[in-house]
N, C-alpha and C positions, 0 to 999 in steps of 0.2 A: 630523596627517593621518589620517582614518579609513580603514578598509579600502576602501570604495567609491571614495574619492578616489584611493587608491593604485592600484586596479584600472584606473580611467580613465586615470591617468598612464602606467601600464605599456603599455597598449594604444595610447595616443597616442604614446608613445616609439617603438614599432614603425614607426608610419607616418612618423616623422621620421628614423628610422635611428639613434636614440640608443641604441646597444647597451649601452654602459658604464652608462648611467643605468637601463636595464632590469635589468641584472644586479645593480646595487646595491639596487634596489627589491625584487627577488625574495628577496634574502637577509633582508629585513626581514619576510617573510611566514611565517605558520605553514603547516604542510603542507595542512590543509584549505583554507586560503585560496588556496594555489596551485592546488589542485584546482578551486575555484570560478573562479579566473582562466582556467584552461585551458578550462573549459566555456563561459566567457563570450567567449573570443576567437575571431575568424573563423579558418578552417582554416590559412592561411598563418602568421598570427601564432601560432597555437596550437603548430605544429610547431617554430617558431623558439624559442619560450619553452622548450619541452621540451628542445631541444638545449642550452640554457644551464644546465640542472639537472645536478648531479653525481649519480652512480649511487645514492648512499645516499638523497638526496632524492627521486629518481625512484621508488625502492622504497617510500618511506614515502607518497608522494602517490598511488600507484596505486590503493590500496584505497578512497580517498576519491572517485574518479572514478565517474560512472555507466558502465554497462556498454558502451554504444556508443562513448563517447569513449575509454574504457580499451582497448577492442579495437583502436583505431587505433595506439595505442602498443605494445601487446603484439606486433603484427605485425612491429615493427622491432627487437624484443628477441631476443637469442640465448639459448641454453640456460644459459650461464654467468650472464648478467644475471638470468635468471628464478630461478636457484638462490640467487643473492646476495639477491634480493628476498625470498625465504622467510625469511632470517635477520632481516629488518627488520620482519616483520609478524606478527600473530597467526596461528595455524594455520587458523582458520576463514575469515580474510580471504584467505589464500594459496590455500585450497581453492576459494574463489569464483573466483579468478583462473584457476586451472587448469581450471575447468569451461568457461571460455570458449575454451580452446585446442583445436586439432585433437587427436585421440586419440594420434596418432604423437608430437606434440611433448610432450604430457603425460607419456607413457611415458618419453621422453628425459630430461625435467626430473626425474621421480621416480627414475629410475635414477642420476642424477648427484648426488642427495642422500645424506647419511649415513643409516645404517639407522634410527636412532632418530627423526630428523625425517620420513623417509619413512613410518615406521609410523604417526606421528601424523597426517600429512596423508591417508594412505590410509583411515584409520578415519573421518575426517570425510567424505571423498569417497564413502564407502560408503552414506551416508544422503542422502535427498532434500535439496535446497537449502532447501526451505521447511518443514523439520521441525526439531525440537529438536536432532537429531543434526547437521544442517547448520549450526546457529548456534553449537554448543558449541566450547569450547577444551578441550584435553587437559591443561591446565597446573594442574589442582587439587592443593592440598596436603592430605594425608590424615593422619589420626592414629588411634590405636586407643583404645578406651574405657578400657583398663586403665592407660594412661600417666598419670603424675603431670604436673600443669601445669608444674612446674618443669622437667621433661625437655622438654616441648614448647616452653617459652620458650628453653631453651638450643639446641634444634634450629633455632628461627627465627632466632636471633642469628647462627648460622653461615652463613645464607643471605646472599648478596650482594644479593639483590633478591627481592621477593615479586611474584607475578602481580598485574597491575592489577585493581582492584576487588575486592581481598581483604577482605571484611568478616568472614570466618569461615573455620574450618578444617573440612573434611568428615570426619566420623567413619565409619569402616568397620571391619568385623570381619576375621578372618584370611582369609576368602574374598573380600574386596573388596566385600562387600555393604554397601549404604548403611544407616546407623543414624540419623545425626542431624547436627547442626551445632554446632560449638564457636565461639561468637561471640568475636571479638578482645576486645570489651569486657569479657566474662566472664573471659577468659584474664588480662587485665592488672589486674583489680580483685579477684580472688579469691585466697584463701589458696593458695600455691603447693604446699602438701602434699596437696591433694585431687586425686582423679583426674578424668580427662575425663568419665567416666560420671556423676559427681555433678553436673556443671554443664552438660553439653551439652543442646541443645534437640532433642527427638525429635518434636515436633509439626510441624516444618517438612517437608513432603513433597518427595520428589524428583520430578523431571520425567521422564516416559517418553521414550525416545529418539525414538520415532516420532510424538510429538505435533505437530500442525501449528504452525507459528510464530505464527499468529494466536491460538491458544489459549495459547501460551507468553506472549504479550504481555498477554493478559487476566489470567493468573495473577500475573504481575509487578505489574500495576496494582492488582489486588484486594488483594494481600498486601504491597504496598510493599517488594518484594525489590530488593536490590542485586545479588545473585548467587544462583544455585540449582544444585544438583547434578543431573546427568542420569544416568539408569540404564537398563540394557537390560532385556529382558523377564524376566530372572533376578533382577533387583534389584541387579546389580552396577554399580558406579560406572564410567562411561565418559568423564565430563568434567563441565564446568560452563558455565552460560550467564551472562553478565553484563549489566548494565542497559544499557551502551552499544549492544550488539547489539540488544537489545529496542527501544530508541528508533529505531534504524535500521528495524526492521520496521514500527513504528507510523507513521513518516513515510512509508515506502514505500507502505503500504496507504492512507494518506490521499491521497498524490499519485495513486496508481493509480486510486482512486475517481473523482477529479476528471478526469484525463485520459482515462480509459476511456469516459467519456460522450461524448466527441467523437472517439473512434477513434484517440487517440494512445497510444503506448506509454510505459510508465514511464520507460524509458531513452532516450526520444527525444532526439536531439541538437539543441539550438537552432540550431546552425550546420551541420546536416547537408547534404550536396550536394543540389542541386535535384532531380535525378532521383530520388534515394531518397525525399525528402519528398513529391514529387509522386505517386509510386506509392502510398505509404502512405495518403495522404489521398483519393486517387482511389477506392480500394477502399471507403472509408467513405462518401464522397459518392455512389458508385453505389448502395449499400445504401439510403441515404437517399432517392435518386431513385425507387427501386422503390416505397418506401412512399408516396411523394408521388403517384405514378401510381395507386396503389391508391385513395387518397383522392380523386384527380381522377375516377376511374371511377365512384365513388359519386355525385359531383356531376353527372356527365354523364347519369346515369339520370333526373335531375330537371331536365333542361334546359329543358323546357316550362314547368315551374312557375317557374323563375327568370325566364324571358323575360316570363312574366305578372305576376310580382311582383318587380320589380327590386331592391327593398329587401333581399330574401333575400340577394343577393350581398354587400351591405354588411355584414349582420349575421352571415354564417356564421363569420367569424374569431372573433367574440365567444364563440359557443358552443364552438368547438374549444379556444380559449385557456383559458377558464375550466376546462374538463374537464382539459386538460393540466397546468395549475397545481395543481389539486386532487389529481390523480393523482400528480404528482411529489412533493408534500408527504407523501403516505402512503408512497410507494415509498422515499424517503429515510429516513423514520422506520423502516420495517420493515427495510431493509438494515442500518441502524445497530443495531437491536435484535438482529438475527441475529448480527451481528459481535461484539456484546458478550455473547451467550449469554442474552439476556433472553427471547427468543421460542421457544416449544416447542409441542408438541402439546397440552399442558395449558392453555395460555392463547391459542392462535391464534383460537379461536372467540370468545372474549371481546373480543380485539382487532378482529376482523372486525366484531362487532356494534357496538363503540365507533366505529370509522371510518364505518360505515353511518349511524349517528345523527348524528355530526358533519357528515358530507357532506350528509345530508338537511336538517339545520338551516341550514347555510351555503347550500345550494342554494336553499331556500325564501326566505331572506332576500334574497340578491342577485338571484334571479330576479324577486322582487317589485319591487325597485328598477329593474332593467332593463326590466321589463314596462311599468311606468309611464312611463318615459323614452321607450321606442319608441312607445307609444300616443300620447304627445303630439307627438313629433317627426314621426312619419309619419301622424298622424291616423287610426290604424287599431288598434282595440282587438283585433281578431282576431290581428294580427301580434303584439301584446303577449303574448297567451295562448300563441301558438305558441312564441315564444322562451323564455317562462318554463318551459313544460313541458319543452322540449328542454334547457334548462340544468340543471334539477333532475335530469333523467334522466342526462345526461352526467356531471355531478359525482359522482352515486352510482355509476355505472358505473366511473368513473375511480378512485374510492376503493376499491372492491371489487377492481379490477384491481391497483392498487398494493399492496393487502394480500396477495394471493395469489400474484402474479407471482414475487416473489423465491424463495419456497419450491418453486414448480414449476420454476423455472430451475435451482435447486440440484440438485433430483433428476435433472434432465437433464444434470448436469455442465457447466452453462453459468454463467459469472459474471454475476450479476444487475447488478452495477455496470457491466458492459460492454454488455450486451444489453437490460437492463431498460428504459432510457430510450427506445430506438428502438421497442421493442415497445409500450410504454405510449402514446407519442405516436401510433403508427399506430392503435392501438385507439380512443383518445379522438377522433382526427380522424374516423375512419370512422364511429364510433358517433355522434358529435356531428352530422356532416353528414347521416347517414342519418335520424336521429330528427327533426332540424330540418326538412329538406326533405321528409321523409315526412309529417309533420304538416301542413306548409304545403300539400302536395298534397291531402290529405284535407280540410283546412278550406276551401281555395279551389277545389275541384273544382266 
């Protein structure tokens, strides 16, 4: 039985009251699968399933849940349970959970932890969640460059366990300043009588603690890293970031870009209460309604022309749609380029010129096709000229807007993935209607 079948069976068992069967099936699931199950279950089933889990499983499942669903369960947990959860998860994951709690409860939980654990969590909490410091763990194993490999190996063999994703040991000096990395493969395959200094890799750069998480993800992707050291402004080691956390960032950014375009939050609960979901979507629908009235106001200006040439009302969506699609293509390309660090002041003009030429060529081609079709269908060559000129104009405007809009929004501290689509659609609709109906008014006057 695959996971999806198990998921359906567990949710189905709740409806039939088969509690023993549910508990048996839950024991066969991994922690991330239980998290998926909880997010997939309606509210009543979700809370009943949570009650069937033991404390250790609850702690391990928590960090796999999205923030909104996790918040539901955190409300029911006391300080002792939260402290116990800290022992079952990485420091960065526990710090993420504490950031969701009220300050008073966070202070209570921290005060109940032992000094060493509290210090590690407080260090991660001191950095923004979307920075390298917010992603890092403080579990790095360090060695000195003067140590013999034989000594390093003996030290590792005395450890009961190594931190997850340990592909190398971080080399630091006596002031804990980052120097380089000793790969485990080098440690195991090199003569044990040589020193760390002789085989360590000093070309791998450490990641600044205040670097945005999107930049961290880009560095990991470009350099194929499994883990990386994190340093403060003085170059001192403060922790390390592992690939599993970077993958989470990449997935979250991808989900955020998709959901933001329709006004949904990254942590939107699929089974959130009706009132909460209604309010969230109502705000976005209201914003779109305002933009729709703006486009309608432009159409209203040319009411007499539309009455005179009824075909204009039929063809208006064609002009607006072509502009919208062309603009969205460019907007998506530019947002991706900015996220990957491909676009800068040095090449933005070249990109703008390229998008202008591409839009012009596409506009001329499709405008010609549409113009011929409109002229034949409506037996009106003038109407064909009007829609052709309007289409070319709107497609070019859309492409230029899609090229420039992300950079402008970023300078205004607005996420282009969230606001770009709405603004672009408004511009292409208004420009398309105005040019099309304005030309028709001029030609048919």
